[in-house]
N, C-alpha and C positions, 0 to 999 in steps of 0.2 A: 457793489456789484461783484467784487471778487469773491465774496462768500458764496453767492449763488452759483457763479461759474465753477468754482471748485467743487461744490456739491454735485452739480450736474455731471462732472467728470468722474468723481469717485463713486457715485451711486449707480452708474451705468453698468449693466451686467457684463461680465467678461465674455470674450469671444474665443477663448481657448479651452472650452469645456471638453472633457473626454466623453466617450460613449458611456462610461460608468457613471459620470456625473449626470448625464441625461437620463439614464435609467433611474438613478436615485431621485432626481427631481420628479420624474413621472410617478414613481412610487409614492412620494410625499403628496403629490396632488391627489392621487387616487385615495390615499388614506384619509386626507382631509375631507374629500368629497363623501367618502363612506361614512365618516363620523357625523358629518353635517346632515346627510339624508336620514341616518338612523335617529339622530336627535329630533329632527322635524317630524318623522313618522311617529315617534313615541309620544309626541305632543298632541296628536290628533286622536280623538275617540271615535268609536263606531257611530255614536249619535251625531258627531260633527258631519259625517258623510252619508248619513241615512242608512247605516247597516244595523239591522235588528239582531240583537244577540240575546242569549239566555244563559244564565249561570255566570260563574266567575271566570275571568280570563287570566292566564298566567302572564301573558305578554302585555306590557304597558302600551297604551295607544293602539294603533293599527298593527296588524300583522303584515309581513312582507307580501304574502299571497294576496291580501286584500288591496294593498297599494297597486300591485301588478294588475289585478283584475280591474280596478277602477281606472287605471291609466291605459288599459288595453295593450299591455306588453306581456311577454312570456314570463311565467312565474320563475322558471329557471334563470332566465336572463336577468331579471331584477335581483334575484338572490345572489347572483354573481356580482352585480354592480355594487350593492351595498357593502359587501365585505372587502371591496377594493380590488376585484379581479381586473386584469388587463383586457378590457373590452372597449370598443369604440362606439358609443351611443350616437345616434343621429340627432340633428336638431329637433326633428319631429318627436322622437322618443323623449328627449329631455323636456320639451315643452309639455308633453302629456304628464310627466312625473311632477313637474313644477306646478301644474294646475291641480293635480290630484292632492299634492301636499299643501296647497293653498299658500304658496310662497308669494311674498310681495316682490315688487320690481327689483329691489336691491338684492334680495335673496336669490332671485332668478339670475341676475348678473353673476353672483357668486358661484352658482352651480355651473353656468356655462363657462366661466373663466377657469374653474378647476378642471372641467372636462376638456379644455382647450378646443371648444367647439364655438364657432361663430354664431351668435344669436341673431337671427334675421330680423328680430323686432327691435334690436338695440339702436339707440340714437345717442351719440355723444354730444352732451350739451355744455362741455367745459371749454373755456376760451382762455388763452394766455393774456396776461396784462403787461403794461409797460415795464421798462427795465429798472428805473430808479428805485432801489430797495431801501437802503438805510436812510437817505434823505427823505423819502416818503414816510417812513415810520416816524421820523423826527417831526415832520410837518403835521402828523396826526395828533400829536400831543396837544392837550392833556389826555386824550383818549389812549388807553393802553393798546399796544399792537405788537405782533411778533410774526416771524416767518418760521414755519416748520415743514418738515418733509413727512412722508407717510408713516414713518416710524416715530414721529413726534420729537425728533431731534430739533433743538432750537438753533436756527441758523442765523437769526438776527432778531433784535428786539429794541424797543425804545425805553427810555428811563422810567416812564410811568408804569410800564408793565413790570419792570424789575422791582419797583417800589411796591407794586400791588401784590405780586406773587412770590418772588424769590430774588435774592441778589445774584442774578445770572453772571454778572461780570466777575464775581468772586469765585465762581465755580469753574473747574477745568472743563474744556469743551466736551469731553466724553461724558460728563455728568449733566450736561445741559439737555435734559430730556424731560418733557412735560409728563409723559406717562410714568416714568420711573419716579420722578419727584412726587407725583400724586400718591404713590404707594410707600415711599421711603422717607419723605421729609415731613416731620411733624408740623413744622411751621406752615408749609403749603397746605397740608391736610386741614389744619385748624382754621384756615381762612375760607375754605370751601364749605359754605353753610349746608349745601346739599351734596356732600361728598360722595355718597353711594351712587346717586344718580349720575354725577359727573364722571366718576371713575368707570362706571359701567358703560357710559357712552364712549369714553376713550378706548376702552378695551375692544368694544364692538367695532369701532371704525378702524382700529389697528388690525383686527383680524381680517376685515374685508380687504384692507390694503395688502396684507401679507400674501393673499392669494396670487398676487402678481410676482412675488419675490421668494417663493418657497425654497428655491435652490441656492439663494445667495447667502454666502457665509456671514456677512454682516447682520442680516436679518435673523438667521438661525442662531447666531451667537447672542444677539440681543434677547430673543425669545427665551433661550435657555437661562439667561440671567434673570429674566422676569419670572419664569416659572419656579425659581427658587423662593419666591415670595408667596407664602400660603394664601394670602388674600387675593393676589392676582391670579394664582392658579385656580382658585375656586370660581372666580368670574370667568376665566378663560374656558373652563369646562362647560359653561352654559351654551357655547357655540352661537352666541348672539352676533349678528352683524348689523351695522347701521351705516347709512350714508352720511357723508359730510353735509351738515345742515345747520341752520341757525339754531342757537340755543339760548334760553334765558338762564342767567346765573346770578346767584346771590353770593357775594364775596365780602368777607369782613376784614377791613383794614384796621389794625390796632391804632393807627394814628388819626384816621378820619371817620371810622365807623362803617356801617353797613352800606354796601353799594348794590344797586339793582341794575344789571347790564344785560345786553344781548350780544352774542358773538356772531360775526359774519365772516365767512371764508371767501377769499378771492384767489383764484388759481393763477400761479406764476409759471409753473411747468407741470402740467397735469400728468405727463408721461412718467414722471418720477414722484408724483404726489406732493410737489412743493406748492405751498399756498400761504397767503398772508391772512392772519386772523386778527380782526379788529374787535375791540370791546366798546360798545356805545351805550351811554346811559339811557335808561327808560323813564326817568323822571327828573324833575328840576333839582331835587335835593341831591341826587347822585351826581348830577352835572356839577353842582357847586362843590361837592366833596372831591371830585376829580381835579378841579381847579386847585383846591387846597393841597392835594397829594402832589400835583405837579410842581407847586410852589416850593415844596420841600426838597425837590431833587434838581431843579433847573439851576 
């Protein structure tokens, strides 16, 4: 439990921010919102929204004026919002833009969070779970399990997870990060049969989480380090966001072979993104192979 309590303390935002820090955070939020809206606007075509066009268009996707017209907002106002001007949109205006751009519920949350506007339709469905962390992880064996925060720092893990993915105990704490290992560790990468899909999911969920932490030095520093990796930077520029959800994974273990599993996340401290991730087998053969893997490490 000491691991979790320490993390909760160190991850909490500071209370001594200066006005300059607040302005910097507000600018970062507006810039992220602007880039996200532009990305989503350029993905829609006139045909998608029933606009009849003739001839070639210079602008990919919809024009800003078309989004404004479809959303029922002023053209000037929207052209200020997308470049990141300091304006205060109402929940009604954001709702109209979200609907026009055909964003899903998770993208909608992302837009409202970056705008620092309360979404009247939002319902928080996350719940905290009991305290016993490491003993619970150990009791889950032979199923692999770990605890991560929103930045994918590994806070706790059981032996089966370490045997399956990476020798976590041998890594210094600052290097125990699932996202970074996925892009920098050849061994971890080689074990993920569907690496591109898994890596894309991690980046998209990390981006959604970062909307809550844009002004925090630890998050900014981590993102800067990740953006030095060309493959990560390429995926980051897609502006994809994804919710935390169950995922099917195929992982190859050199010692026991191919494993078919499903990941499930259980929230421990939703306010700072801390959750337990469990890997459960989806077939009897995988279950037997997990028994063999656990026998190697217990």
